[in-house]
C-alpha positions in Angstrom: 36.2 -111.1 -8.7 37.3 -113.6 -6.0 34.6 -114.3 -3.4 36.6 -112.9 -0.4 37.3 -109.7 -2.2 33.6 -109.2 -3.1 32.6 -110.0 0.5 35.0 -107.6 2.1 34.4 -104.8 -0.3 30.7 -105.2 0.4 31.4 -105.0 4.2 33.5 -101.9 3.6 30.6 -100.3 1.6 28.2 -100.8 4.5 30.6 -99.6 7.2 29.0 -96.7 9.1 32.3 -94.9 9.9 36.0 -95.0 9.5 36.5 -96.8 12.8 34.3 -99.6 11.6 35.8 -99.5 8.1 39.5 -99.7 9.1 39.5 -103.3 10.5 37.8 -104.4 7.3 40.4 -102.6 5.2 43.2 -104.1 7.3 41.9 -107.7 6.7 41.6 -106.9 3.0 45.2 -105.7 3.0 46.4 -108.8 4.8 44.6 -111.0 2.3 46.5 -109.1 -0.5 49.8 -110.1 1.2 50.6 -106.9 3.2 51.6 -106.7 6.8 50.7 -103.0 7.3 47.8 -100.7 6.4 47.6 -97.0 7.1 44.8 -94.5 6.5 45.0 -90.7 6.7 42.5 -88.0 5.8 43.5 -84.4 5.5 41.9 -81.2 4.2 43.5 -79.6 1.2 41.8 -76.3 2.1 44.3 -74.0 3.8 41.4 -72.0 5.3 39.6 -75.1 6.7 41.6 -76.2 9.8 40.7 -79.9 10.3 42.6 -82.3 12.5 44.3 -84.9 10.3 42.8 -88.4 10.8 45.5 -91.1 11.1 45.0 -94.8 11.7 47.6 -97.5 11.1 49.1 -100.7 12.5 52.7 -99.5 12.0 55.2 -100.3 14.8 54.6 -97.9 17.7 58.3 -97.0 17.7 58.1 -95.9 14.1 54.9 -93.8 14.7 56.6 -92.1 17.6 59.8 -91.4 15.6 57.8 -90.1 12.6 55.8 -87.7 14.8 58.8 -86.6 16.9 60.9 -85.8 13.8 57.9 -84.1 12.1 58.4 -86.3 9.0 55.0 -85.4 7.6 56.4 -82.1 6.5 58.9 -83.7 4.2 57.3 -87.0 3.4 57.4 -87.4 -0.4 54.4 -89.8 -0.3 52.2 -87.1 1.2 53.4 -84.5 -1.2 52.6 -86.8 -4.1 49.2 -87.9 -2.9 48.1 -84.3 -2.1 48.6 -83.4 -5.8 47.9 -86.7 -7.6 45.6 -89.7 -7.5 48.0 -91.9 -9.3 49.5 -94.7 -7.1 53.1 -94.3 -5.9 55.3 -97.3 -5.2 57.8 -96.7 -2.3 61.5 -96.9 -3.2 64.9 -95.3 -2.6 64.4 -93.0 -5.6 61.2 -91.6 -4.2 63.0 -90.8 -0.9 66.1 -89.5 -2.6 65.9 -86.2 -0.7 64.7 -87.7 2.6 67.1 -90.7 3.0 66.7 -90.6 6.8 63.0 -91.2 6.4 63.6 -94.1 4.0 66.2 -95.7 6.3 63.6 -95.5 9.1 61.0 -97.2 7.0 63.3 -100.1 6.2 64.5 -100.5 9.8 60.8 -101.0 10.9 59.9 -103.5 8.2 58.1 -100.9 6.0 60.4 -101.2 3.0 58.0 -102.5 0.4 54.8 -100.4 0.0 52.6 -98.2 -2.1 50.2 -95.4 -1.5 46.9 -94.5 -3.2 45.0 -91.3 -2.7 41.5 -89.9 -3.5 40.6 -86.3 -3.7 37.0 -85.7 -2.6 36.0 -82.6 -4.5 32.8 -81.6 -2.6 34.7 -81.3 0.7 38.3 -80.8 -0.4 39.4 -83.9 1.5 42.3 -86.0 0.5 42.3 -89.6 1.8 45.4 -91.8 1.5 45.7 -95.5 1.9 49.2 -97.0 2.3 50.0 -100.7 2.2 53.4 -102.1 3.2 55.1 -105.4 3.9 58.4 -106.7 5.2 59.4 -108.8 2.2 58.9 -108.9 -1.6 58.8 -105.9 -3.9 55.6 -104.8 -5.6 55.4 -105.8 -9.2 53.6 -103.7 -11.9 51.2 -106.5 -12.4 50.3 -106.6 -8.7 49.8 -102.9 -8.7 47.6 -103.1 -11.7 45.5 -105.9 -10.2 44.9 -104.1 -6.9 44.6 -100.4 -8.0 40.9 -100.5 -8.6 40.1 -101.9 -5.2 42.3 -99.4 -3.3 41.0 -96.5 -5.3 37.5 -97.4 -4.4 38.4 -97.9 -0.7 40.2 -94.5 -0.6 37.1 -92.8 -2.2 34.8 -94.5 0.3 36.9 -93.4 3.3 36.7 -89.8 2.0 33.0 -90.0 1.8 32.7 -91.5 5.3 34.9 -88.7 6.8 33.1 -86.0 4.9 29.8 -87.1 6.5 31.2 -86.3 10.0 32.1 -82.7 9.1 29.9 -79.7 10.0 28.2 -78.1 7.0 30.4 -75.0 7.1 33.5 -77.2 6.6 32.2 -78.5 3.4 33.3 -75.7 1.2 33.7 -76.5 -2.5 37.2 -76.3 -3.8 38.0 -73.3 -6.0 38.2 -74.2 -9.7 41.7 -74.7 -10.9 42.4 -72.2 -13.7 45.5 -72.5 -15.9 48.0 -69.6 -15.9 46.8 -68.7 -19.4 43.2 -68.7 -18.3 44.0 -66.5 -15.4 45.8 -64.0 -17.8 42.8 -63.9 -20.1 40.4 -63.5 -17.1 42.4 -60.6 -15.6 42.5 -58.8 -18.9 38.8 -59.4 -19.4 38.3 -57.9 -15.9 40.2 -54.8 -17.1 37.6 -54.4 -19.9 39.7 -55.8 -22.8 37.9 -57.4 -25.7 38.9 -60.7 -27.1 40.7 -59.0 -30.0 42.7 -56.7 -27.6 43.6 -59.7 -25.5 44.8 -61.6 -28.5 47.1 -58.7 -29.4 48.5 -58.4 -25.9 49.1 -62.1 -25.5 50.1 -62.8 -29.1 47.3 -65.3 -29.5 44.6 -65.7 -32.0 41.2 -64.3 -31.2 39.8 -67.8 -31.5 42.2 -69.1 -28.9 41.3 -66.3 -26.5 37.6 -67.2 -26.9 38.5 -70.8 -26.2 40.1 -69.9 -22.9 37.1 -67.6 -22.0 34.7 -70.5 -22.6 36.8 -72.8 -20.4 36.7 -70.3 -17.6 33.0 -69.9 -18.0 32.5 -73.6 -17.7 34.9 -74.0 -14.7 33.2 -71.2 -12.8 29.7 -72.6 -13.7 28.4 -69.3 -15.0 26.7 -68.2 -18.3 29.0 -65.5 -19.8 32.3 -63.6 -19.5 31.0 -60.8 -17.2 29.5 -63.4 -14.8 32.9 -65.2 -14.9 34.8 -62.0 -13.9 32.3 -61.3 -11.1 32.4 -64.9 -9.8 36.2 -65.0 -9.9 36.5 -61.7 -8.0 34.1 -62.9 -5.3 36.1 -66.1 -4.9 39.4 -64.2 -4.7 40.8 -65.8 -7.8 41.6 -62.5 -9.4 
């Protein structure tokens, strides 16, 4: 690792809050060859109303236009980052359904960029770091070289923000059950045996038991009955 990268990542690690971490992250982005750096942290919990944190050095005119036109509701970068932690490179194809947003980015020197998110499971927070520049597209090699650094930075920002939340806001996210697992769980709640469920869903009994075991592990319980009870209490079924 280059000396400056190691030094700035160490500074980022010891930052006490996001206000202190952002200038470090901005310098890091500039050293990587980017003009702009944006940070946002949102809650993916619909029942946990938290004000979105947004810090960036974008042109003020663009920030005003973005807010005035409520672009956050249709921004494909946000939609992607809220559901995936894979990096997304900005381009016309990404903004195919929001061309006005794409034109605005280009007009303000934000044409070449990429975004990286991190989902903080204990708190349900999603942090997004976006880097952008006026010239020069982002190559696959460049993305590969910088992905690890930005993923770490995004995870650290989530952790810093989570520390500022009141305890009641730190609700664990509900386990994500597959549609098939939900079907098996609902039928189990109706008192059906593995054999009966296999007949209803046209599955083998072994497959049904496999889904049951997955549900037990995801809900962190010890048996099928406990899984049904835990799922009902959590409002999953």
